C-alpha positions in Angstrom: 171.9 51.4 -32.5 169.7 51.4 -35.5 165.6 51.6 -34.9 163.6 49.6 -36.6 160.2 50.6 -38.5 159.4 47.6 -38.7 156.7 47.2 -36.1 154.9 50.1 -38.1 155.2 48.3 -40.9 153.5 44.7 -39.3 151.3 47.5 -37.8 150.0 48.8 -41.2 149.6 45.2 -42.7 147.2 44.4 -39.4 145.0 47.6 -40.0 145.0 45.8 -44.0 143.8 42.7 -43.0 141.2 43.8 -39.9 139.6 46.3 -42.2 139.5 43.8 -45.0 137.6 41.3 -42.5 135.3 44.3 -41.4 134.5 45.3 -45.3 134.1 41.2 -46.3 131.3 41.6 -43.2 133.4 37.8 -41.9 132.2 39.4 -38.4 128.0 38.6 -38.3 128.1 40.1 -34.3 125.5 42.8 -34.6 127.0 44.6 -31.7 130.0 45.5 -34.1 128.6 49.1 -35.2 130.2 50.8 -38.2 133.6 51.6 -37.3 136.5 53.0 -38.5 140.2 52.2 -37.4 142.3 55.1 -36.4 146.1 52.9 -36.2 147.6 50.1 -34.9 150.5 49.9 -32.5 152.6 47.4 -32.9 155.5 46.5 -29.7 159.0 46.2 -30.8 158.6 42.4 -30.2 155.6 41.9 -32.3 153.8 40.3 -29.6 151.5 42.7 -28.8 148.9 45.4 -31.2 146.7 47.4 -30.4 144.2 48.7 -32.6 142.4 51.9 -32.3 139.0 52.6 -33.8 136.5 54.8 -34.4 132.8 55.4 -34.8 129.9 57.3 -34.4 126.9 57.1 -31.6 126.1 56.7 -28.5 127.8 55.4 -25.2 125.9 52.4 -25.4 126.8 51.7 -29.0 130.6 52.6 -28.1 129.9 49.8 -25.5 128.2 47.1 -27.2 131.4 47.5 -30.0 133.8 47.3 -27.7 131.9 43.9 -26.1 131.7 42.3 -29.8 135.1 43.1 -31.0 136.3 41.5 -27.8 134.1 38.5 -28.4 135.7 38.1 -32.0 139.6 38.9 -30.7 140.2 35.1 -31.4 138.5 34.6 -35.1 140.5 38.1 -35.7 144.0 37.3 -34.3 143.9 33.7 -36.5 142.6 35.4 -39.9 145.5 38.6 -39.1 148.2 35.9 -38.3 147.3 33.7 -41.9 146.6 37.2 -43.8 150.3 39.4 -42.3 152.2 35.6 -42.3 153.3 36.4 -38.7 155.8 33.8 -36.9 154.3 34.9 -33.9 150.1 35.8 -33.2 150.0 39.5 -31.6 147.3 39.6 -28.9 145.0 42.2 -30.1 143.9 44.6 -27.9 141.0 47.3 -28.7 141.0 50.8 -28.1 138.4 53.2 -28.5 139.9 56.4 -30.6 138.4 59.5 -28.8 140.5 62.0 -30.2 138.4 62.3 -33.4 135.7 63.3 -30.8 138.0 65.6 -28.9 138.9 67.5 -32.4 134.9 67.6 -33.2 134.5 69.0 -29.7 137.0 71.6 -29.8 135.7 72.8 -33.1 132.4 73.4 -31.9 134.0 75.5 -29.3 135.7 77.9 -31.6 132.7 78.2 -33.9 130.8 79.4 -30.9 133.4 81.3 -29.6 133.6 83.1 -33.3 130.1 83.6 -33.4 130.0 85.4 -30.2 132.5 87.2 -30.8 131.3 88.1 -34.1 134.5 87.3 -36.4 
């Protein structure tokens, strides 16, 4: 049984297309702050794409950004389908990527231990 890396390639193309939309300033929603796309996971059948993003800001700013992205889903979906030239338009879901925040927290805790221990 061969494993296809097509979903991974399509995910990279979707990520590039959405990044292009964001950098060109096509989303006019003021709720959407400065975000970084950290990855895209596409289902094997290419019908769904989960877009992971991260941002610096308060919890309220994150919620507002999530609402803004949800409101722009239809526009983003159309643009991505056209840019990536897909037969089926994938359903797009946005998820906040907490891994960078967790990594930063761990680094701060390690620094505190190091300072307390006098390393």
